[in-house]
Structure formats: structure tokens, C-alpha cells
N, C-alpha and C positions, 0 to 999 in steps of 0.2 A: 669531509663536508660536515658542517654543523647541523644539528637537529632542526634548527629554525630554517635553514637553507634548504634542506631536503624537504621539509613540510611544505615550503612554499612552492617548491618545484612540482611536488605531487598535486598541489591545489592547482597549479597553472595546467598540468597535464589534463586533469579532470575537466576544468573549465573549457579548455581549448577543443576538448572532444565530446562537449555537448551536455555536460552537467550544469545544473543551475545552482545547486547548493552542495557544499561538502564539508564535513566537519570530521574531528579525530578524537577517538576514544580510547584513552589507555585501559589495558587489560584490567587494572585495579577497580574501574567502574563496573565491573561485572562480579564482584566479590558475593553480592547478595543474590546473583542469578542462581535459579534452580540448576543443578549439575547437568541435566539433560539438555538445557538451553544455553549453557555456557558457550562462547565462541570457541573455546578450546575442545569443544566436541567434534568441530570440524577441522581445526588446525591447532594441535597441541602447543605449538610453539608460538602462538599469537601473542604479540605485545601490544599491537594497536588495531583497532578497528577503524578503517576508513569507510565513512558512509556518505554516499551520494544521494541526491534527490534530482528527479527530472520532471518538470512541470508537464501537467495535462492541458492541451489546448482548451480553453474556456467555451469556445464555440461548439466543440462537440458535445459538452454538457447542455449547452443552451439547445441545441437541435433535438435532443431528447427530451428536454423539459418541454418544448413546444409540441412533442409528439410526432415529429417530422421525419427524423433521419438518425438511424442508429449506426451506421458503417463508420462514420467519422470516429466515434468512441472507439469502437471494435478494432478499427484498423490503427488509428493515430494514438489513441490514449490507452490501449491495452496491448495488442500484439506487437506494434512497432517499438514501443518503449520497453517492453519486457524482452522482446527477442532480437531487436537491433541496436537501438540506441544504449540500452543498458550494458549489454555485453561489449560493445565497442568502447564504452567508457571503462569498463573493468579491465578490458585486455590492455588499453593503453597504460593504465595505472600499474598492473601487474608486470608488464614488460618493462616499463620505465625503472621500476624497482628491482627487476632482475638485472638490468644493466648496472646497477649500483651494487649488486651483489646480495640483494635481500629477496629472501622466498616469500611469496605472497599467494593466496588462494582467493579467487573471485567467488563470490556468493551471489547468485542470481535470484531474480524474483519473477514469478513464483518458482519455488522449488518444493520438491515433497520428499520428505524423509521416507527411508525404508525400513520396516521392522524386520530384523533379522539377527543373526547370531553376531555376538561381539568377537571382534578379531583379536582383542587383548582383553585380559582380565580387569585391568583398571578403567575400562571405558564404562562411562555412566549410561550409554545406550548403544544401540546397534549401529550398523554402517549408515552412512549419510546423516549426520547429525543434524539437529535442528536448532535454529535460532529465529528470533522475531526481529524482522526488519523494523518494525515500529519502535521496539525497546532499544535496538542498535542506534536509531536515529535519535532518540532523546538522549541516550549516552553520549553521542557524539555533538551535542548541543544545537541540533537542527530545530527542535521545537519542543513540543508537549504532546501527550496522548489525550485526546478530547473525551468528552463523556462516553461516546460511542466506540471508543478503542481505536479510532482513527487518528493516525498522525496529523498534527496541525503545525504549520509552520507560520511564522509571521509575515512572510511574503505571499503565499499562496492558499493558506488555510488547509484544507484537505486535498488540495488539487496537484498531487505529486506521486510518483512513484519512487521507491527506494531500493538501492542496491549497495552492496558492500565488499570491501577487500579486507581479508584478514592477512596481516603481516608480521614478520618476526623482528621488525625494527621498531624502537621507541621514537614516536614522532611527537611534535608539539601538540599537547591537548587543546581542543577547542572548549572554551568555558561552557557549563550547562546553561541552557535556556533561562532567564531569569523573569521573563514577562509571563503574561496571563492572557490566553487567547480565548479558550472555551469559557462561556459565562453561564453554563448549565442552562442555557434557553429552552432545552429539551426539544428542539425542532427534529432532532434526529430521531428521538423516540416516538414523537407524534406522527411523523411522516415515513417511517419505516413500513412498507406494505407487508413486510413478513412478522412485524411486531417482534422483531429479533433482539431489541435493545432494552434492556431493563431500566427502571427508572432510578435505581439507587447506584452509587459509586461504591460497591462492595469489594470490587477486586483491587488490590493494593500491590505495589512493588516497590523496591528501593533501588536507588542508583546514587552511589557516592554519597551515602547517608541521608539523601533525600527521599521522602515518600511521596509517591504518585499513586493515582487511583483512576479507575475507569468502571463503567457498568459491566455487569455480565453479558456476554453475546451467545444467542443461540444458534450455533453454526448450522443446526439442521433447517431451522426456519429461515435463516439468511440465505442458504444454498437454494431452497426452494424458489425463492423469487429471483435470486441471481441467476439461475438457469433459465428464468423465463416460463415456469410452470403454473404461475398465478394467472388466470385468464383475465383478472381485473387490471392487470399491469403490464401484459405481454400482448402485444398486437401479433406476435407469431404464434400464438395458441390458437388452435382451432377446435371445432366441435368434434371432429373425428380423433383427435389427438386425446380429448377427455374420455373417450370410449376406447382407447388403446388401439386405435387403427392407425394405418399410415396417413400421416399429414397430407393436406391438400396442396401443399406445394412443393417444390422440387428437393430432393434429398440433400442437394448442396446446401441450400438455403437453411435447411433444417439444422444440419450439422455446424454449419458456420456459426449461427447464432447461439446454439446450445453449448458450444465449447467456449464462449466468451461471455460477457456479462451483459444481461438483458435488463436488469433493474437499474443499472448505472447509478447505483446508490442514491435512490429517491430520497432517502432521510439522512443518511450519513455522510453524503457528499454533496448532493444538489441543495437541500433545504439548509444543511449545515453552512455551506458557501454563501448562499443568498443571504443568511442572517449575518455572517462575519463582514460581507461587503457592505451591506446597508446599515451596519452599526458601526463601521470604520474601524474594526478590531484587526484588519489585515492591511498590508500595504498596497496590493494591487487594486486598481480603479478601473471601472469601466462605464461607458455611457449608457449601455443597455443593460437593464437589470436582468439577472438571471430568471428570476420568477417575477413576472408582471401581471399574470392573469390566473383565473382559476385553474388549478392543476387537474389534469386529465385522468379519468379512469375509464374503463371498458366494461360493458356488460358482458356476462359469461356467454360464449358463443353456443348457439344451438348447433346440434349435429348437422341439420339441413344446410348451414352456411358453407360447409366444406365439401358438399356434395358436388 
């Protein structure tokens, strides 16, 4: 089977099983990657990184923007994509390639590396190596990294999740994305409730000789609002919680929302998407604007509110 034919068959398998976007990055595009983030830390025989993206339903973002409903995002855009759709696509690709005699490793999102002892002296890191899905997507030609460090695609802007398969077969590379999506409008910086995104693009990296950049991200500040610990932007934060007491709602609800995203990317996702849609910088078009009235905030709850 020719490389071109095999590549097209992999593409068809991915799209038939739920992928919206797919690209192929030859291993040479990671020559400038830090050794501990190189795909070969996960699969030393990697020749190609197959990268797929699945769109998030826009309505799930709109419901949070209206301050009305979080469960659609938590279920459909977070848990369902990461734990059901993504693994299904990865498994379909891996099994297809195995039927052709090629070994492949599915790389899920999210996944967490484990610090530990190296099993071989030439390993750059301990077990469960690490890669950046965003950088893999850029290397596979799906889009660019925006100012906020979020992947932007010309089809959906920041509205997708990314997964990858690392395989030992050489496939036909996808050209790097040549367009420009992010215009440094700084909406992500202004509207991030955690103030986690810096003004400057001081972080740079290279793929296939081309330089990219994004702003530094403060993961601690991001995580604080992501987990819903800021009472100005989390309706699930109560006065008793501020005092270190048991929340006034049932424990299932508490853990349900604490283990998913509560901020729903107020700056890096929703404000960014709204700007890209209104300025026509991405392909997706909708009748209802994502942001069409003053954005909501909440007063810090008093302890008596949760009594």
C-alpha cells in the first residue's frame, strides 16, 4: 500500500469515528522540541504523529456565558470528549494501523506524566513521558497557538479538544498552517478572571524551522479559577466554603464541578471565540452572538448565605 493511500485511509477512519480535524506531523518537525517533551519520550519508534481535533458544542459555552447552565460544558465538552469520543477515535486509528502491521500508541487528553525513576539510562524523563497536544496540533498543520497559549484552528478558533496517535510508519505530512488567526486583540488577557495570561509573547518555540510564540501562562492562577475557587466567577462557591467548612450543597455536586472546569475559559476560550467570530477570522458562523450583553460577575457570598 502506498504512503498516500494509507494516509487517506487513516484520515477516513478518524473522520468516520467522530474526528472533525486530522493532520500528520513527521517526526522531523520535533527536532527543536525539548527532549523531555519529544514524542519519542512516549514511543521511541515514532515516525509520525497523527493529531485529531473534536469540536466543542458552541451552545455549551453560550449557556455558561449567560450564567445559566454548566452541565452541558462539563458533560459534552469536557468529560464526553476526553473520555468517550477521543478514546474511540484513537482506538479506531490504532486498530486500523495494527491491521496493516504498524504499531501505534494512543495519547489521550488530558493525561498526566508521573515523575519516577527512568527505566532506561537514555530516557530524557521518567515513566509516562509528556507531550503538548497544542504543539502537536501545530506541528500537524491544524492551526496556530494564540496569544493565550490555546490552540486556534481556522474552522473553530479555540473551540476543540486534541488527541494524538504516535505510530512507527511514515505517513504523508500535512503542510503547516500558513494563515493568521490570532490578531493579539488581548481579549484573553483582559477577560481572564485569574489574570493568568501575560501581555507579552515572550515564550517562543520552533517547528520545522518556523518560530512561534505565545504569552507566559500562570498555571496556579489559572487553576484557581478553573476549579471554581473564585467567588466572583463561580456560582458554586459558598460562604461556608470560604471559611473552610462543608459546602451547603450536596457532596456529589461539589465534587462533580470541582473535578471539571468551572471558569469555562472566560478569557482564553469565550472572549477569544467571540472576537474571532465577530471579526470573521474563523469559518464557523452563527446567528446568535456568543457575547451579546454585559458579562456577569458575582459578589463574594456571606457566610450566612450558606447556613
